[in-house]
DSSP file (Angstrom, degrees, kcal/mol; ACC not computed):
  #  RESIDUE AA STRUCTURE BP1 BP2  ACC     N-H-->O    O-->H-N    N-H-->O    O-->H-N    TCO  KAPPA ALPHA  PHI   PSI    X-CA   Y-CA   Z-CA
    1    1 A X              0   0    0      0, 0.0     2,-0.4     0, 0.0     0, 0.0   0.000 360.0 360.0 360.0 148.0   -7.8   -8.2  -48.7
    2    2 A X        -     0   0    0      1,-0.0     2,-0.3     0, 0.0     0, 0.0  -0.741 360.0-126.6 -93.1 141.3   -7.4   -9.0  -45.1
    3    3 A X        -     0   0    0     -2,-0.4     2,-0.5     1,-0.0    -1,-0.0  -0.594  16.2-126.8 -81.7 142.6   -5.9   -6.6  -42.8
    4    4 A X        -     0   0    0     -2,-0.3     3,-0.1     1,-0.0     2,-0.0  -0.780  31.3-120.2 -87.3 128.5   -2.9   -7.6  -40.6
    5    5 A X        -     0   0    0     -2,-0.5     3,-0.1     1,-0.1    -1,-0.0  -0.399  33.6-104.1 -70.8 148.2   -3.8   -6.9  -36.9
    6    6 A X        -     0   0    0      1,-0.1    -1,-0.1    -2,-0.0     3,-0.1  -0.333  47.9 -87.9 -70.1 154.2   -1.3   -4.4  -35.4
    7    7 A X        -     0   0    0      1,-0.1     2,-0.3    -3,-0.1    -1,-0.1  -0.269  45.2-107.0 -63.5 150.2    1.2   -6.0  -33.1
    8    8 A X        -     0   0    0     -3,-0.1     2,-0.2     1,-0.1    -1,-0.1  -0.586  33.0-119.1 -78.8 134.1    0.2   -6.3  -29.5
    9    9 A X        -     0   0    0     -2,-0.3     3,-0.1    67,-0.1     4,-0.1  -0.478  25.9-175.3 -73.5 136.3    1.9   -3.9  -27.1
   10   10 A X     >  +     0   0    0     -2,-0.2     4,-2.0     1,-0.1     5,-0.2   0.034  46.5 117.1-121.4  27.7    4.0   -5.5  -24.4
   11   11 A X  H  > S+     0   0    0      1,-0.2     4,-2.1     2,-0.2     5,-0.2   0.894  78.1  49.9 -59.1 -40.8    5.0   -2.5  -22.5
   12   12 A X  H  > S+     0   0    0     60,-0.2     4,-3.0     1,-0.2     5,-0.2   0.900 108.8  52.3 -68.3 -39.6    3.2   -3.7  -19.3
   13   13 A X  H  > S+     0   0    0      1,-0.2     4,-2.4     2,-0.2    -1,-0.2   0.920 110.5  47.4 -66.7 -39.2    4.8   -7.0  -19.5
   14   14 A X  H  X S+     0   0    0     -4,-2.0     4,-2.1     2,-0.2    -2,-0.2   0.895 114.8  45.1 -67.0 -40.7    8.3   -5.6  -19.7
   15   15 A X  H  X S+     0   0    0     -4,-2.1     4,-2.6     2,-0.2    -2,-0.2   0.913 113.8  51.3 -67.9 -42.2    7.7   -3.1  -16.8
   16   16 A X  H  X S+     0   0    0     -4,-3.0     4,-2.5     2,-0.2    -2,-0.2   0.933 110.8  46.6 -60.4 -48.4    6.1   -5.9  -14.7
   17   17 A X  H  X S+     0   0    0     -4,-2.4     4,-2.9    -5,-0.2    -2,-0.2   0.951 113.1  50.0 -58.9 -50.1    9.0   -8.3  -15.3
   18   18 A X  H  X S+     0   0    0     -4,-2.1     4,-2.7     1,-0.2     5,-0.3   0.931 111.7  48.3 -55.7 -49.4   11.4   -5.5  -14.4
   19   19 A X  H  X S+     0   0    0     -4,-2.6     4,-2.6     1,-0.2    -1,-0.2   0.917 112.4  48.8 -58.1 -46.0    9.5   -4.7  -11.2
   20   20 A X  H  X S+     0   0    0     -4,-2.5     4,-2.0     2,-0.2    -2,-0.2   0.912 112.9  47.3 -63.2 -48.9    9.4   -8.4  -10.2
   21   21 A X  H  X S+     0   0    0     -4,-2.9     4,-2.5     2,-0.2    -2,-0.2   0.964 112.8  47.9 -56.0 -55.2   13.2   -8.8  -10.8
   22   22 A X  H  X S+     0   0    0     -4,-2.7     4,-1.4     1,-0.3    -2,-0.2   0.936 116.4  44.4 -61.4 -49.1   14.2   -5.7   -8.9
   23   23 A X  H  X S+     0   0    0     -4,-2.6     4,-1.6    -5,-0.3    -1,-0.3   0.840 111.3  52.1 -64.9 -30.5   12.0   -6.6   -6.0
   24   24 A X  H  X S+     0   0    0     -4,-2.0     4,-3.1    -5,-0.2    -1,-0.2   0.858 103.4  58.6 -72.6 -35.6   13.0  -10.2   -6.0
   25   25 A X  H  X S+     0   0    0     -4,-2.5     4,-2.1     2,-0.2    -1,-0.2   0.909 105.8  48.9 -56.6 -43.0   16.7   -9.2   -5.9
   26   26 A X  H  X S+     0   0    0     -4,-1.4     4,-1.9     2,-0.2    -1,-0.2   0.917 113.6  46.7 -64.4 -44.6   16.1   -7.3   -2.6
   27   27 A X  H  X S+     0   0    0     -4,-1.6     4,-2.2     1,-0.2    -2,-0.2   0.901 110.8  52.1 -67.9 -39.3   14.2  -10.2   -1.1
   28   28 A X  H  X S+     0   0    0     -4,-3.1     4,-2.1     2,-0.2    -1,-0.2   0.881 107.7  53.3 -64.9 -36.5   16.9  -12.8   -2.2
   29   29 A X  H  X S+     0   0    0     -4,-2.1     4,-1.8     1,-0.2    -1,-0.2   0.918 112.3  42.6 -64.9 -43.0   19.7  -10.6   -0.6
   30   30 A X  H  X S+     0   0    0     -4,-1.9     4,-2.3     1,-0.2    -2,-0.2   0.852 112.8  54.4 -69.8 -32.4   18.0  -10.5    2.8
   31   31 A X  H  X S+     0   0    0     -4,-2.2     4,-2.1    -5,-0.2    -1,-0.2   0.904 108.9  46.9 -60.9 -44.9   17.1  -14.1    2.6
   32   32 A X  H  X S+     0   0    0     -4,-2.1     4,-2.5     2,-0.2    -2,-0.2   0.875 112.2  49.4 -68.7 -38.6   20.7  -15.2    1.9
   33   33 A X  H  X S+     0   0    0     -4,-1.8     4,-2.5     1,-0.2     5,-0.2   0.949 113.4  48.0 -68.4 -46.8   22.1  -13.0    4.7
   34   34 A X  H  X S+     0   0    0     -4,-2.3     4,-1.7     1,-0.2    -2,-0.2   0.860 110.7  50.1 -59.2 -36.0   19.5  -14.4    7.1
   35   35 A X  H  X S+     0   0    0     -4,-2.1     4,-2.7     2,-0.2     5,-0.5   0.916 111.3  48.5 -69.1 -41.7   20.1  -17.9    6.1
   36   36 A X  H  X>S+     0   0    0     -4,-2.5     5,-1.7     1,-0.2     4,-1.1   0.881 112.3  49.0 -64.1 -37.4   23.9  -17.5    6.6
   37   37 A X  H  <5S+     0   0    0     -4,-2.5    -1,-0.2     7,-0.2    -2,-0.2   0.827 115.8  44.0 -72.3 -28.6   23.3  -15.9   10.1
   38   38 A X  H  <5S+     0   0    0     -4,-1.7    -2,-0.2    -5,-0.2    -1,-0.2   0.917 128.5  23.0 -79.7 -47.1   21.0  -18.8   11.1
   39   39 A X  H  <5S+     0   0    0     -4,-2.7    -3,-0.2    -5,-0.2    -2,-0.1   0.922 128.8  27.7 -93.2 -49.7   23.1  -21.7    9.7
   40   40 A X  T  <5S-     0   0    0     -4,-1.1     2,-0.3    -5,-0.5    -3,-0.2   0.989 122.5 -23.5 -84.4 -69.0   26.8  -20.8    9.4
   41   41 A X    > < -     0   0    0     -5,-1.7     3,-1.9     1,-0.1    -1,-0.3  -0.996  41.6-133.9-155.1 132.9   27.6  -18.1   11.9
   42   42 A X  G >  S+     0   0    0     -2,-0.3     3,-1.6     1,-0.3     4,-0.1   0.785 101.3  74.1 -63.8 -18.2   25.8  -15.4   13.9
   43   43 A X  G >  S+     0   0    0      1,-0.3     3,-0.8     2,-0.1    -1,-0.3   0.575  80.6  70.8 -70.4  -7.0   28.5  -13.0   13.0
   44   44 A X  G X  S+     0   0    0     -3,-1.9     3,-1.5     1,-0.2    -1,-0.3   0.502  75.3  86.6 -80.4  -5.8   27.1  -12.8    9.3
   45   45 A X  G X  S+     0   0    0     -3,-1.6     3,-1.3     1,-0.3     4,-0.2   0.721  73.3  69.3 -74.9 -13.3   24.1  -10.9   10.8
   46   46 A X  G X  S+     0   0    0     -3,-0.8     3,-1.4     1,-0.2     4,-0.4   0.691  82.3  75.1 -75.9 -11.7   26.1   -7.5   10.5
   47   47 A X  G X> S+     0   0    0     -3,-1.5     4,-2.5     1,-0.3     3,-0.6   0.669  77.8  73.9 -71.5 -15.3   25.7   -7.9    6.7
   48   48 A X  H <> S+     0   0    0     -3,-1.3     4,-2.1     1,-0.2     5,-0.3   0.775  84.0  67.5 -66.9 -24.2   22.0   -6.8    7.2
   49   49 A X  H <4 S+     0   0    0     -3,-1.4     4,-0.5    -4,-0.2    -1,-0.2   0.859 111.8  32.0 -64.2 -31.1   23.4   -3.3    7.7
   50   50 A X  H <> S+     0   0    0     -3,-0.6     4,-0.9    -4,-0.4    -2,-0.2   0.787 123.1  45.5 -93.6 -30.1   24.4   -3.3    4.1
   51   51 A X  H  X S+     0   0    0     -4,-2.5     4,-2.9     2,-0.2     5,-0.2   0.872 104.4  59.7 -79.7 -36.8   21.6   -5.5    2.6
   52   52 A X  H  X S+     0   0    0     -4,-2.1     4,-2.0    -5,-0.2     5,-0.2   0.928 105.6  45.7 -69.3 -43.8   18.6   -4.0    4.3
   53   53 A X  H  > S+     0   0    0     -4,-0.5     4,-2.0    -5,-0.3    -1,-0.2   0.898 114.3  51.2 -58.0 -40.5   19.1   -0.4    2.9
   54   54 A X  H  X S+     0   0    0     -4,-0.9     4,-2.6     1,-0.2    -2,-0.2   0.883 108.7  51.5 -62.3 -39.3   19.7   -1.9   -0.5
   55   55 A X  H  X S+     0   0    0     -4,-2.9     4,-2.6     2,-0.2    -2,-0.2   0.880 109.0  50.3 -64.5 -38.3   16.5   -4.0   -0.1
   56   56 A X  H  X S+     0   0    0     -4,-2.0     4,-1.9    -5,-0.2    -2,-0.2   0.879 110.5  47.9 -65.1 -40.7   14.5   -0.9    0.8
   57   57 A X  H  X S+     0   0    0     -4,-2.0     4,-2.9     2,-0.2     5,-0.2   0.937 114.4  48.8 -66.7 -48.7   15.8    1.0   -2.2
   58   58 A X  H  X S+     0   0    0     -4,-2.6     4,-3.1     1,-0.2    -2,-0.2   0.888 110.2  49.5 -57.6 -42.4   15.0   -2.1   -4.4
   59   59 A X  H  X S+     0   0    0     -4,-2.6     4,-2.5     2,-0.2    -1,-0.2   0.906 112.1  48.6 -64.0 -43.4   11.5   -2.4   -2.9
   60   60 A X  H  X S+     0   0    0     -4,-1.9     4,-2.1     2,-0.2    -2,-0.2   0.923 115.1  44.1 -61.2 -49.1   10.8    1.3   -3.6
   61   61 A X  H  X S+     0   0    0     -4,-2.9     4,-2.6     2,-0.2     5,-0.2   0.934 112.6  52.6 -63.6 -47.6   12.1    1.0   -7.2
   62   62 A X  H  X S+     0   0    0     -4,-3.1     4,-2.4    -5,-0.2    -2,-0.2   0.891 110.0  50.1 -51.2 -45.7   10.2   -2.3   -7.7
   63   63 A X  H  X S+     0   0    0     -4,-2.5     4,-2.3     2,-0.2    -1,-0.2   0.883 110.2  48.1 -64.9 -38.6    7.0   -0.6   -6.5
   64   64 A X  H  X S+     0   0    0     -4,-2.1     4,-2.2     1,-0.2    -2,-0.2   0.910 112.6  47.9 -72.3 -36.1    7.4    2.3   -8.8
   65   65 A X  H  X S+     0   0    0     -4,-2.6     4,-2.6     2,-0.2    -2,-0.2   0.890 109.3  54.3 -65.4 -35.6    8.1    0.1  -11.8
   66   66 A X  H  X S+     0   0    0     -4,-2.4     4,-2.6    -5,-0.2    -2,-0.2   0.926 109.5  48.6 -66.5 -40.7    5.0   -2.0  -10.9
   67   67 A X  H  X S+     0   0    0     -4,-2.3     4,-2.0     2,-0.2    -1,-0.2   0.922 110.8  49.1 -64.7 -39.2    2.8    1.2  -10.9
   68   68 A X  H  X S+     0   0    0     -4,-2.2     4,-2.3     1,-0.2     5,-0.2   0.937 110.8  51.8 -61.1 -43.6    4.2    2.3  -14.1
   69   69 A X  H  X S+     0   0    0     -4,-2.6     4,-2.4     1,-0.2    -2,-0.2   0.885 108.5  50.3 -57.2 -43.4    3.5   -1.2  -15.5
   70   70 A X  H  X S+     0   0    0     -4,-2.6     4,-2.1     2,-0.2    -1,-0.2   0.865 108.1  52.7 -69.8 -32.8   -0.1   -1.1  -14.3
   71   71 A X  H  X S+     0   0    0     -4,-2.0     4,-2.0     2,-0.2    -2,-0.2   0.923 110.9  46.2 -63.5 -44.6   -0.6    2.2  -15.9
   72   72 A X  H  X S+     0   0    0     -4,-2.3     4,-2.8     1,-0.2   -60,-0.2   0.868 110.8  54.2 -65.3 -35.0    0.7    0.8  -19.2
   73   73 A X  H  X>S+     0   0    0     -4,-2.4     5,-2.0    -5,-0.2     4,-0.9   0.907 107.9  50.9 -67.3 -35.6   -1.5   -2.3  -18.7
   74   74 A X  H  <5S+     0   0    0     -4,-2.1    -2,-0.2     3,-0.2    -1,-0.2   0.859 111.7  45.5 -63.4 -38.9   -4.5   -0.1  -18.3
   75   75 A X  H  <5S+     0   0    0     -4,-2.0    -2,-0.2     1,-0.2    -1,-0.2   0.894 117.3  43.6 -71.3 -40.1   -3.7    1.8  -21.4
   76   76 A X  H  <5S-     0   0    0     -4,-2.8    -2,-0.2     2,-0.2    -1,-0.2   0.525 109.1-125.2 -83.5  -4.5   -3.1   -1.3  -23.4
   77   77 A X  T  <5S+     0   0    0     -4,-0.9     2,-0.2    -5,-0.2    -3,-0.2   0.943  73.1  39.6  63.1  56.8   -6.1   -3.1  -21.9
   78   78 A X      < +     0   0    0     -5,-2.0    -2,-0.2     1,-0.1   -66,-0.1  -0.780  63.8  74.5 153.6 162.6   -4.5   -6.2  -20.5
   79   79 A X        +     0   0    0     -2,-0.2     4,-0.5   -67,-0.1   -63,-0.1   0.934  41.2 152.9  72.6  55.2   -1.7   -7.9  -18.8
   80   80 A X     >  +     0   0    0      1,-0.1     4,-1.8     2,-0.1     5,-0.1   0.522  49.4  82.2 -86.4  -8.6   -2.0   -6.9  -15.3
   81   81 A X  H  > S+     0   0    0      2,-0.2     4,-2.4     1,-0.2     5,-0.2   0.944  89.7  43.2 -70.6 -52.4   -0.4   -9.9  -13.7
   82   82 A X  H  > S+     0   0    0      1,-0.2     4,-2.4     2,-0.2     5,-0.2   0.941 115.7  48.8 -63.1 -48.1    3.3   -9.2  -13.8
   83   83 A X  H  > S+     0   0    0     -4,-0.5     4,-2.2     1,-0.2    -1,-0.2   0.894 112.6  50.7 -53.1 -40.9    3.0   -5.4  -12.8
   84   84 A X  H  X S+     0   0    0     -4,-1.8     4,-2.4     2,-0.2    -1,-0.2   0.898 109.3  48.6 -64.8 -42.0    0.8   -6.5   -9.9
   85   85 A X  H  X S+     0   0    0     -4,-2.4     4,-2.6     1,-0.2    -1,-0.2   0.910 112.6  49.0 -63.4 -42.3    3.2   -9.1   -8.7
   86   86 A X  H  X S+     0   0    0     -4,-2.4     4,-2.3     1,-0.2    -1,-0.2   0.889 112.2  48.5 -65.7 -35.4    6.1   -6.6   -8.8
   87   87 A X  H  X S+     0   0    0     -4,-2.2     4,-2.4    -5,-0.2     5,-0.2   0.900 112.4  47.7 -72.2 -39.9    4.0   -4.0   -7.0
   88   88 A X  H  X S+     0   0    0     -4,-2.4     4,-2.4     2,-0.2     5,-0.2   0.922 112.8  48.1 -71.7 -41.3    3.0   -6.4   -4.3
   89   89 A X  H  X S+     0   0    0     -4,-2.6     4,-2.3     1,-0.2    -2,-0.2   0.929 113.0  49.8 -61.4 -43.0    6.6   -7.7   -3.8
   90   90 A X  H  X S+     0   0    0     -4,-2.3     4,-2.2     1,-0.2    -2,-0.2   0.920 114.2  43.2 -61.5 -45.7    7.9   -4.1   -3.6
   91   91 A X  H  X S+     0   0    0     -4,-2.4     4,-2.2     2,-0.2    -1,-0.2   0.881 114.3  49.7 -70.6 -37.3    5.3   -3.0   -1.1
   92   92 A X  H  X S+     0   0    0     -4,-2.4     4,-2.5    -5,-0.2     5,-0.2   0.903 109.7  51.5 -66.2 -40.5    5.7   -6.2    1.0
   93   93 A X  H  X S+     0   0    0     -4,-2.3     4,-2.9    -5,-0.2    -2,-0.2   0.923 110.6  49.3 -63.8 -43.9    9.4   -5.8    1.0
   94   94 A X  H  X S+     0   0    0     -4,-2.2     4,-2.3     1,-0.2     5,-0.2   0.926 112.0  48.9 -59.4 -42.9    9.0   -2.1    2.2
   95   95 A X  H  X S+     0   0    0     -4,-2.2     4,-2.2     1,-0.2    -2,-0.2   0.900 114.0  44.1 -68.7 -39.6    6.7   -3.2    4.9
   96   96 A X  H  X S+     0   0    0     -4,-2.5     4,-2.2     2,-0.2    -1,-0.2   0.934 115.0  48.3 -68.3 -45.8    9.0   -6.0    6.2
   97   97 A X  H  X S+     0   0    0     -4,-2.9     4,-2.2    -5,-0.2    -2,-0.2   0.839 111.9  48.3 -68.1 -30.4   12.0   -3.9    6.1
   98   98 A X  H  X S+     0   0    0     -4,-2.3     4,-2.1     2,-0.2    -1,-0.2   0.886 110.8  52.6 -69.6 -42.0   10.4   -1.0    7.9
   99   99 A X  H  X>S+     0   0    0     -4,-2.2     5,-2.6    -5,-0.2     4,-0.9   0.875 110.4  48.0 -59.3 -39.3    9.1   -3.4   10.5
  100  100 A X  H  <5S+     0   0    0     -4,-2.2     3,-0.5     3,-0.2    -2,-0.2   0.931 113.5  47.2 -65.3 -48.6   12.7   -4.8   11.0
  101  101 A X  H  <5S+     0   0    0     -4,-2.2    -2,-0.2     1,-0.2    -1,-0.2   0.818 112.5  48.0 -66.1 -31.9   14.2   -1.2   11.3
  102  102 A X  H  <5S-     0   0    0     -4,-2.1    -1,-0.2    -5,-0.1    -2,-0.2   0.657 113.2-118.1 -83.2 -15.9   11.5   -0.1   13.8
  103  103 A X  T ><5 +     0   0    0     -4,-0.9     3,-0.6    -3,-0.5    -3,-0.2   0.797  66.5 141.2  85.3  30.8   12.0   -3.2   15.9
  104  104 A X  T 3 <S+     0   0    0     -5,-2.6    -4,-0.2     1,-0.2    -5,-0.1   0.642  70.7  52.5 -78.6 -16.0    8.5   -4.6   15.6
  105  105 A X  T 3         0   0    0     -6,-0.6    -1,-0.2     1,-0.2    -5,-0.1   0.442 360.0 360.0 -96.6   4.0    9.8   -8.2   15.3
  106  106 A X    <         0   0    0     -3,-0.6    -1,-0.2    -6,-0.1    -2,-0.1   0.484 360.0 360.0 -80.9 360.0   12.0   -8.1   18.4
């Protein structure tokens, strides 16, 4: 008789997609507010006071989810792409938000 191979674990894929989605939502929020401030009215820029802390939290959570996904990818021996993307988006978002808050772009 032939053995049925065990099902492939998809833990890293799930954690990586979750990290990418959480990080992307923070980037999308800041992008929408910046687009509104540039095109519609400059008075929409005050929304950055609300969106930027949410983006920082989203980037931190996305980075943590990406690290957990990378750990599971290492355990399962494969599937490093989605967790790496989530980790890079989260870390990049934290760097850009920190630069904005410290006034490095002014």
